Structures are given as C-alpha cells and as structure tokens.
Jmol script that loads the backbone (N, CA, C; Angstrom):
load data "model"
ATOM      1  N   MET A   1     171.349 -59.598  31.049  1.00  0.00           N
ATOM      2  CA  MET A   1     170.038 -59.758  30.432  1.00  0.00           C
ATOM      3  C   MET A   1     169.224 -60.971  30.857  1.00  0.00           C
ATOM      4  N   GLU A   2     168.009 -60.637  31.326  1.00  0.00           N
ATOM      5  CA  GLU A   2     167.167 -61.618  31.801  1.00  0.00           C
ATOM      6  C   GLU A   2     166.548 -62.390  30.813  1.00  0.00           C
ATOM      7  N   ARG A   3     166.388 -63.658  31.005  1.00  0.00           N
ATOM      8  CA  ARG A   3     165.855 -64.650  30.114  1.00  0.00           C
ATOM      9  C   ARG A   3     164.478 -64.921  30.340  1.00  0.00           C
ATOM     10  N   ILE A   4     163.688 -64.771  29.414  1.00  0.00           N
ATOM     11  CA  ILE A   4     162.215 -65.064  29.490  1.00  0.00           C
ATOM     12  C   ILE A   4     161.832 -66.419  28.884  1.00  0.00           C
ATOM     13  N   THR A   5     161.109 -67.248  29.791  1.00  0.00           N
ATOM     14  CA  THR A   5     160.637 -68.423  29.195  1.00  0.00           C
ATOM     15  C   THR A   5     159.304 -68.137  28.382  1.00  0.00           C
ATOM     16  N   ARG A   6     159.379 -68.599  27.085  1.00  0.00           N
ATOM     17  CA  ARG A   6     158.243 -68.340  26.215  1.00  0.00           C
ATOM     18  C   ARG A   6     157.341 -69.547  26.259  1.00  0.00           C
ATOM     19  N   ILE A   7     156.055 -69.171  25.919  1.00  0.00           N
ATOM     20  CA  ILE A   7     154.962 -70.248  26.113  1.00  0.00           C
ATOM     21  C   ILE A   7     154.386 -70.258  24.566  1.00  0.00           C
ATOM     22  N   GLY A   8     154.548 -71.386  23.956  1.00  0.00           N
ATOM     23  CA  GLY A   8     153.931 -71.624  22.530  1.00  0.00           C
ATOM     24  C   GLY A   8     152.444 -72.204  22.583  1.00  0.00           C
ATOM     25  N   ILE A   9     151.660 -71.564  21.675  1.00  0.00           N
ATOM     26  CA  ILE A   9     150.110 -71.816  21.528  1.00  0.00           C
ATOM     27  C   ILE A   9     150.088 -72.031  20.107  1.00  0.00           C
ATOM     28  N   THR A  10     149.567 -73.252  19.714  1.00  0.00           N
ATOM     29  CA  THR A  10     149.120 -73.522  18.360  1.00  0.00           C
ATOM     30  C   THR A  10     147.713 -73.010  18.114  1.00  0.00           C
ATOM     31  N   LEU A  11     147.439 -72.437  16.979  1.00  0.00           N
ATOM     32  CA  LEU A  11     146.178 -71.867  16.547  1.00  0.00           C
ATOM     33  C   LEU A  11     145.232 -72.981  16.325  1.00  0.00           C
ATOM     34  N   GLY A  12     145.558 -74.210  15.847  1.00  0.00           N
ATOM     35  CA  GLY A  12     144.717 -75.215  15.476  1.00  0.00           C
ATOM     36  C   GLY A  12     144.215 -75.045  14.237  1.00  0.00           C
ATOM     37  N   ASP A  13     143.044 -75.597  13.730  1.00  0.00           N
ATOM     38  CA  ASP A  13     142.466 -75.661  12.478  1.00  0.00           C
ATOM     39  C   ASP A  13     141.950 -74.157  12.334  1.00  0.00           C
ATOM     40  N   PRO A  14     142.470 -73.335  11.356  1.00  0.00           N
ATOM     41  CA  PRO A  14     141.939 -72.039  11.180  1.00  0.00           C
ATOM     42  C   PRO A  14     140.531 -71.897  10.821  1.00  0.00           C
ATOM     43  N   THR A  15     140.017 -73.042  10.210  1.00  0.00           N
ATOM     44  CA  THR A  15     138.482 -73.008   9.902  1.00  0.00           C
ATOM     45  C   THR A  15     137.593 -73.532  11.059  1.00  0.00           C
ATOM     46  N   GLY A  16     138.161 -73.953  12.142  1.00  0.00           N
ATOM     47  CA  GLY A  16     137.600 -74.438  13.326  1.00  0.00           C
ATOM     48  C   GLY A  16     137.276 -73.418  14.336  1.00  0.00           C
ATOM     49  N   ILE A  17     137.285 -73.876  15.625  1.00  0.00           N
ATOM     50  CA  ILE A  17     137.103 -72.856  16.699  1.00  0.00           C
ATOM     51  C   ILE A  17     138.323 -72.402  17.349  1.00  0.00           C
ATOM     52  N   GLY A  18     139.441 -73.061  16.832  1.00  0.00           N
ATOM     53  CA  GLY A  18     140.658 -72.819  17.413  1.00  0.00           C
ATOM     54  C   GLY A  18     141.046 -71.203  17.547  1.00  0.00           C
ATOM     55  N   PRO A  19     140.846 -70.476  16.480  1.00  0.00           N
ATOM     56  CA  PRO A  19     141.184 -69.099  16.513  1.00  0.00           C
ATOM     57  C   PRO A  19     140.355 -68.259  17.511  1.00  0.00           C
ATOM     58  N   GLU A  20     139.020 -68.571  17.643  1.00  0.00           N
ATOM     59  CA  GLU A  20     138.275 -67.985  18.680  1.00  0.00           C
ATOM     60  C   GLU A  20     138.713 -68.323  20.122  1.00  0.00           C
ATOM     61  N   ILE A  21     138.956 -69.464  20.360  1.00  0.00           N
ATOM     62  CA  ILE A  21     139.414 -69.887  21.825  1.00  0.00           C
ATOM     63  C   ILE A  21     140.734 -69.336  22.048  1.00  0.00           C
ATOM     64  N   VAL A  22     141.757 -69.275  21.074  1.00  0.00           N
ATOM     65  CA  VAL A  22     143.027 -68.771  21.387  1.00  0.00           C
ATOM     66  C   VAL A  22     142.786 -67.257  21.655  1.00  0.00           C
ATOM     67  N   ALA A  23     142.116 -66.521  20.710  1.00  0.00           N
ATOM     68  CA  ALA A  23     141.972 -65.091  20.924  1.00  0.00           C
ATOM     69  C   ALA A  23     141.382 -64.831  22.274  1.00  0.00           C
ATOM     70  N   ALA A  24     140.333 -65.465  22.663  1.00  0.00           N
ATOM     71  CA  ALA A  24     139.632 -65.217  24.006  1.00  0.00           C
ATOM     72  C   ALA A  24     140.563 -65.553  25.093  1.00  0.00           C
ATOM     73  N   THR A  25     141.336 -66.559  24.981  1.00  0.00           N
ATOM     74  CA  THR A  25     142.275 -66.994  26.122  1.00  0.00           C
ATOM     75  C   THR A  25     143.337 -65.976  26.192  1.00  0.00           C
ATOM     76  N   ILE A  26     143.927 -65.493  25.200  1.00  0.00           N
ATOM     77  CA  ILE A  26     144.976 -64.494  25.193  1.00  0.00           C
ATOM     78  C   ILE A  26     144.294 -63.180  25.810  1.00  0.00           C
ATOM     79  N   ALA A  27     143.194 -62.769  25.318  1.00  0.00           N
ATOM     80  CA  ALA A  27     142.668 -61.534  25.753  1.00  0.00           C
ATOM     81  C   ALA A  27     142.320 -61.535  27.355  1.00  0.00           C
ATOM     82  N   ALA A  28     142.091 -62.680  27.903  1.00  0.00           N
ATOM     83  CA  ALA A  28     141.686 -62.886  29.241  1.00  0.00           C
ATOM     84  C   ALA A  28     143.011 -63.064  30.208  1.00  0.00           C
ATOM     85  N   ALA A  29     144.075 -63.422  29.507  1.00  0.00           N
ATOM     86  CA  ALA A  29     145.431 -63.616  30.383  1.00  0.00           C
ATOM     87  C   ALA A  29     145.924 -62.361  30.998  1.00  0.00           C
ATOM     88  N   PRO A  30     146.632 -62.590  32.010  1.00  0.00           N
ATOM     89  CA  PRO A  30     147.307 -61.316  32.621  1.00  0.00           C
ATOM     90  C   PRO A  30     148.358 -60.837  31.717  1.00  0.00           C
ATOM     91  N   ALA A  31     148.698 -59.520  31.772  1.00  0.00           N
ATOM     92  CA  ALA A  31     149.681 -58.900  30.888  1.00  0.00           C
ATOM     93  C   ALA A  31     151.111 -59.730  30.936  1.00  0.00           C
ATOM     94  N   GLU A  32     151.447 -60.071  32.162  1.00  0.00           N
ATOM     95  CA  GLU A  32     152.857 -60.739  32.219  1.00  0.00           C
ATOM     96  C   GLU A  32     152.869 -62.004  31.522  1.00  0.00           C
ATOM     97  N   LEU A  33     151.686 -62.688  31.354  1.00  0.00           N
ATOM     98  CA  LEU A  33     151.679 -63.986  30.650  1.00  0.00           C
ATOM     99  C   LEU A  33     151.651 -63.760  29.211  1.00  0.00           C
ATOM    100  N   ARG A  34     150.766 -62.846  28.808  1.00  0.00           N
ATOM    101  CA  ARG A  34     150.716 -62.305  27.349  1.00  0.00           C
ATOM    102  C   ARG A  34     151.949 -62.039  26.674  1.00  0.00           C
ATOM    103  N   ALA A  35     152.815 -61.418  27.660  1.00  0.00           N
ATOM    104  CA  ALA A  35     154.258 -60.957  26.997  1.00  0.00           C
ATOM    105  C   ALA A  35     155.119 -62.194  26.777  1.00  0.00           C
ATOM    106  N   ARG A  36     154.746 -63.317  27.260  1.00  0.00           N
ATOM    107  CA  ARG A  36     155.669 -64.500  27.102  1.00  0.00           C
ATOM    108  C   ARG A  36     155.031 -65.375  25.990  1.00  0.00           C
ATOM    109  N   LEU A  37     153.983 -65.236  25.336  1.00  0.00           N
ATOM    110  CA  LEU A  37     153.191 -66.021  24.484  1.00  0.00           C
ATOM    111  C   LEU A  37     153.781 -65.892  22.912  1.00  0.00           C
ATOM    112  N   VAL A  38     153.827 -66.988  22.329  1.00  0.00           N
ATOM    113  CA  VAL A  38     154.147 -67.058  20.935  1.00  0.00           C
ATOM    114  C   VAL A  38     152.989 -67.895  20.352  1.00  0.00           C
ATOM    115  N   VAL A  39     152.232 -67.298  19.377  1.00  0.00           N
ATOM    116  CA  VAL A  39     151.111 -68.096  18.649  1.00  0.00           C
ATOM    117  C   VAL A  39     151.768 -68.575  17.395  1.00  0.00           C
ATOM    118  N   PHE A  40     151.541 -69.925  17.174  1.00  0.00           N
ATOM    119  CA  PHE A  40     152.001 -70.584  15.888  1.00  0.00           C
ATOM    120  C   PHE A  40     150.712 -70.817  14.896  1.00  0.00           C
ATOM    121  N   GLY A  41     150.528 -70.013  14.036  1.00  0.00           N
ATOM    122  CA  GLY A  41     149.436 -70.061  12.994  1.00  0.00           C
ATOM    123  C   GLY A  41     149.385 -68.686  12.356  1.00  0.00           C
ATOM    124  N   ASP A  42     148.621 -68.554  11.209  1.00  0.00           N
ATOM    125  CA  ASP A  42     148.476 -67.404  10.578  1.00  0.00           C
ATOM    126  C   ASP A  42     147.668 -66.277  11.318  1.00  0.00           C
ATOM    127  N   ALA A  43     148.155 -65.048  11.281  1.00  0.00           N
ATOM    128  CA  ALA A  43     147.629 -64.035  11.847  1.00  0.00           C
ATOM    129  C   ALA A  43     146.208 -63.770  11.450  1.00  0.00           C
ATOM    130  N   ALA A  44     145.784 -63.782  10.182  1.00  0.00           N
ATOM    131  CA  ALA A  44     144.308 -63.427   9.688  1.00  0.00           C
ATOM    132  C   ALA A  44     143.334 -64.270  10.426  1.00  0.00           C
ATOM    133  N   PRO A  45     143.453 -65.634  10.458  1.00  0.00           N
ATOM    134  CA  PRO A  45     142.323 -66.330  11.237  1.00  0.00           C
ATOM    135  C   PRO A  45     142.416 -65.998  12.645  1.00  0.00           C
ATOM    136  N   LEU A  46     143.494 -65.585  13.365  1.00  0.00           N
ATOM    137  CA  LEU A  46     143.528 -65.144  14.699  1.00  0.00           C
ATOM    138  C   LEU A  46     142.676 -63.854  14.962  1.00  0.00           C
ATOM    139  N   ALA A  47     143.043 -62.859  14.023  1.00  0.00           N
ATOM    140  CA  ALA A  47     142.442 -61.678  14.021  1.00  0.00           C
ATOM    141  C   ALA A  47     140.941 -61.799  13.798  1.00  0.00           C
ATOM    142  N   ARG A  48     140.402 -62.718  12.903  1.00  0.00           N
ATOM    143  CA  ARG A  48     139.050 -62.960  12.724  1.00  0.00           C
ATOM    144  C   ARG A  48     138.343 -63.614  13.935  1.00  0.00           C
ATOM    145  N   GLY A  49     139.016 -64.432  14.552  1.00  0.00           N
ATOM    146  CA  GLY A  49     138.658 -65.043  15.827  1.00  0.00           C
ATOM    147  C   GLY A  49     138.445 -64.052  16.910  1.00  0.00           C
ATOM    148  N   ALA A  50     139.263 -63.080  16.976  1.00  0.00           N
ATOM    149  CA  ALA A  50     139.365 -62.051  18.026  1.00  0.00           C
ATOM    150  C   ALA A  50     138.010 -61.133  17.663  1.00  0.00           C
ATOM    151  N   ARG A  51     137.875 -60.878  16.510  1.00  0.00           N
ATOM    152  CA  ARG A  51     136.651 -59.973  16.118  1.00  0.00           C
ATOM    153  C   ARG A  51     135.280 -60.706  16.467  1.00  0.00           C
ATOM    154  N   GLN A  52     135.312 -62.087  16.140  1.00  0.00           N
ATOM    155  CA  GLN A  52     134.083 -62.855  16.411  1.00  0.00           C
ATOM    156  C   GLN A  52     133.849 -62.928  17.937  1.00  0.00           C
ATOM    157  N   MET A  53     134.959 -62.921  18.649  1.00  0.00           N
ATOM    158  CA  MET A  53     134.608 -63.094  20.219  1.00  0.00           C
ATOM    159  C   MET A  53     134.570 -61.828  20.711  1.00  0.00           C
ATOM    160  N   GLY A  54     134.794 -60.586  19.962  1.00  0.00           N
ATOM    161  CA  GLY A  54     134.656 -59.231  20.538  1.00  0.00           C
ATOM    162  C   GLY A  54     135.727 -58.841  21.620  1.00  0.00           C
ATOM    163  N   VAL A  55     136.970 -59.355  21.223  1.00  0.00           N
ATOM    164  CA  VAL A  55     138.036 -59.104  22.077  1.00  0.00           C
ATOM    165  C   VAL A  55     139.225 -58.417  21.272  1.00  0.00           C
ATOM    166  N   ALA A  56     140.020 -57.822  21.938  1.00  0.00           N
ATOM    167  CA  ALA A  56     141.212 -57.211  21.216  1.00  0.00           C
ATOM    168  C   ALA A  56     142.454 -58.084  21.478  1.00  0.00           C
ATOM    169  N   LEU A  57     143.406 -58.276  20.459  1.00  0.00           N
ATOM    170  CA  LEU A  57     144.581 -58.868  20.880  1.00  0.00           C
ATOM    171  C   LEU A  57     145.569 -57.850  21.259  1.00  0.00           C
ATOM    172  N   PRO A  58     146.456 -58.263  22.131  1.00  0.00           N
ATOM    173  CA  PRO A  58     147.526 -57.225  22.547  1.00  0.00           C
ATOM    174  C   PRO A  58     148.345 -56.760  21.432  1.00  0.00           C
ATOM    175  N   PRO A  59     148.714 -55.413  21.510  1.00  0.00           N
ATOM    176  CA  PRO A  59     149.806 -55.014  20.443  1.00  0.00           C
ATOM    177  C   PRO A  59     151.059 -55.745  20.571  1.00  0.00           C
ATOM    178  N   GLY A  60     151.716 -56.074  19.430  1.00  0.00           N
ATOM    179  CA  GLY A  60     153.092 -56.679  19.564  1.00  0.00           C
ATOM    180  C   GLY A  60     152.981 -58.150  19.882  1.00  0.00           C
ATOM    181  N   LEU A  61     151.720 -58.782  19.879  1.00  0.00           N
ATOM    182  CA  LEU A  61     151.662 -60.359  20.067  1.00  0.00           C
ATOM    183  C   LEU A  61     152.548 -61.017  19.054  1.00  0.00           C
ATOM    184  N   ASP A  62     153.390 -61.903  19.426  1.00  0.00           N
ATOM    185  CA  ASP A  62     154.239 -62.635  18.572  1.00  0.00           C
ATOM    186  C   ASP A  62     153.530 -63.751  17.933  1.00  0.00           C
ATOM    187  N   VAL A  63     153.082 -63.605  16.598  1.00  0.00           N
ATOM    188  CA  VAL A  63     152.285 -64.529  15.843  1.00  0.00           C
ATOM    189  C   VAL A  63     153.300 -64.972  14.674  1.00  0.00           C
ATOM    190  N   ARG A  64     153.571 -66.242  14.612  1.00  0.00           N
ATOM    191  CA  ARG A  64     154.505 -66.923  13.709  1.00  0.00           C
ATOM    192  C   ARG A  64     153.621 -67.858  12.842  1.00  0.00           C
ATOM    193  N   GLY A  65     153.658 -67.702  11.446  1.00  0.00           N
ATOM    194  CA  GLY A  65     152.945 -68.587  10.610  1.00  0.00           C
ATOM    195  C   GLY A  65     153.370 -68.171   9.171  1.00  0.00           C
ATOM    196  N   ALA A  66     152.632 -68.918   8.231  1.00  0.00           N
ATOM    197  CA  ALA A  66     152.783 -68.646   6.826  1.00  0.00           C
ATOM    198  C   ALA A  66     152.600 -67.280   6.352  1.00  0.00           C
ATOM    199  N   GLY A  67     151.690 -66.660   7.127  1.00  0.00           N
ATOM    200  CA  GLY A  67     151.561 -65.209   6.590  1.00  0.00           C
ATOM    201  C   GLY A  67     150.604 -64.923   5.595  1.00  0.00           C
ATOM    202  N   LEU A  68     149.951 -66.191   5.020  1.00  0.00           N
ATOM    203  CA  LEU A  68     149.153 -66.030   3.924  1.00  0.00           C
ATOM    204  C   LEU A  68     147.664 -65.968   4.299  1.00  0.00           C
ATOM    205  N   GLY A  69     147.346 -66.186   5.507  1.00  0.00           N
ATOM    206  CA  GLY A  69     145.954 -65.828   6.097  1.00  0.00           C
ATOM    207  C   GLY A  69     144.954 -66.704   5.410  1.00  0.00           C
TER     208      GLY A  69
END
end "model"
wireframe off; spacefill off
backbone 0.3
color backbone group
C-alpha cells in the first residue's frame, strides 16, 4: 500500500476572507494535489466561500471540523 503525504490547510476565520481564499486555491490546484488536501474548519463556510468565488470544490474533499457550520 502506497503512503500518501497529506497537506493540511486551516480555514481561518469563517467570517473573514479565509473561506474564499481556501476555496479558490483548492479549485485552482492540480488534481494530484487536491487529492492530498485536508481542510480543517467547518464545511458550510467553505461551501459559502466557493459560491462567492464562483468555483466548485472537488467531490470527496476531506473537510474536518465541528460540522455546525
């Protein structure tokens, strides 16, 4: 089994510009990099940030947070 080095990204302040920046960065990243990402923060602000930036988050993106959005 091949080990994959994961890359963690914190969402930052969910009421600031962090969700938009993270969403845009993930959307612009190559697929092989996106597969290694783990986003630490709530999914709801990240999804909002993606909508505001007009980008789509990749399916199956590993987002870990409180889940309360």
